[in-house]
N, C-alpha and C positions, 0 to 999 in steps of 0.2 A: 044444721050443724054437721051432720054426717057428710053432706056433699062438700062443704068447705074443707073438711079434713081430708076427704078423698081427693079434691083438687090440689091441695097442698102436697100430699104425698105423691101424686102423679107428677106435679111440677118438679119435685126433688128428683124423681127417677129420670124424667126427661132431660133435665139439665146434666145429669151424670152421663146419660147415653150420648148426647150430642156434643159433649165437650171432648176435644181432642188434644192430646199432648204430643209434643215433638219427641220422637225417639231417636236419640243420638247414636244408637247402636248399629246403624246401617252404614258403617264405614268399611273401607277395604281392610284396614288393620284389625277391626273387630271380627270380621268374617275369617280372616286368616288365623287369628288367635283362637277363635272357636273351633276352627278346623284342626288346629294342632292339638287342642285339648281333647277333642273327640277321637283323633287318631291315637293319641297316647292312651286314652281310656280303652280303645279297642284292642291295642296291643297288650295292655295289662290283662284284660278279660281273656283274650286268646291264650296268653301264656299261662294263666291260671287254669284254664280249661285243659290245655295240653298237659300241664303238670299233674292235674287230677287224673287224667286219662293214663298217664305213665304210672302214677302211684297205684291206680286201680289194676293195671296190668301186672305190676310187680306183686301186689297182694294176691291176685288170682294165681299167678305162677307159684307163689310160695304155698298157697293153700292147696293147689292141685297136686303138688308133690307129696304132701303129708296125708292126704285122704285116700281111702280105698274106694275104688269104683265098683266093687263087687256088690255092695249092699243096696245100691240104687238111689235112695232118696236122701242120703246124708251129704250130698255135694254142697259146698259152701259158695254162695253167689255174692259174697261181700265185695270182692274185687271187681266183679262184673258191674255191680251197681255203682261203684265209685267211678269206673271207667265210663259208663253211660252218662253219669252226672257230669263228668269232665267234658264229654262230647257235647252235651247240651249247653254247658257254659261256654265252650268254644264257639258254638253256633250263635250264641247270644252276642258275640262280638261283631257279627256281620252288620247289624243296623248302625253300629257306631262308625264303621268304615264307610258305609254308604252316606251317612249324614256328613262325615268329614269331607268326602269328595264333593257333595253338593255345596257345602259352604265354601270350599276352595274355588269351585266354579263360579259361585256368586261373587267372591272377592276378585276374581280375575275379570269379571264382566263389568265391574264398576271402575271406570277410568276417567282421568281428566283429559280433556281434549282442547284444542285450540280451534275454535270456529268463529267465523266472522258473523256478527249479528248487527244489523242496522237498527239503531234505536233513535227515534225522534226526540231530541233534547233541544229546547230553545229554538224551534223552527229549523233545526239542522239535523242531519243524520250523522250519528256518531257510531263508529265501529267499535264493538266490544269483542274481546277475544276469548277469555276463559269460559269454559262450560264443563259441566259434569254430565256424563252420559252413562246410561244403564242399558246394556244390551240384554234383551230378553229373547230367549230362544224357546220355541214351543215344540 
C-alpha cells in the first residue's frame, strides 16, 4: 500500500515537472513595456534617494549652526544618517536601470525577417517567407 501511494505521488510530481506551458510574454512589445516600467522605477528610486540626501544635508546644516562644537560629544548626526540613507536608496536604483537596458536590448534583438525557406508540400518545393529571428550575443 505504501509503495502504491509513493508511486502515485511520484507520478503527480513528474507530470507537473515535465508539463510545459507556452509563455506569451516573450514578445518585442512586452520587453519594451517591461523596460519602460523598470526605467520609470529606477528614476523614481533615484529621485527619492537624491531628495533624501538633500533633506539630510539641509537638516545637518541646520543642526550644525545651532550646536556648539566646544563640548565634544553633543554633535547631532541625524542629518548625516538621512543623507547616507538617501545615498543608499539612490544606489539601489542602479539595478533597475541595468535591467531596463537588458530588456530593451532583448526587445531590439527580436525581429521579423523575410527569409526564403523551401518546404516540400505535395511533392513540390514551396517558398515561404516570414520568419521570426532572435539574435543572441554572448
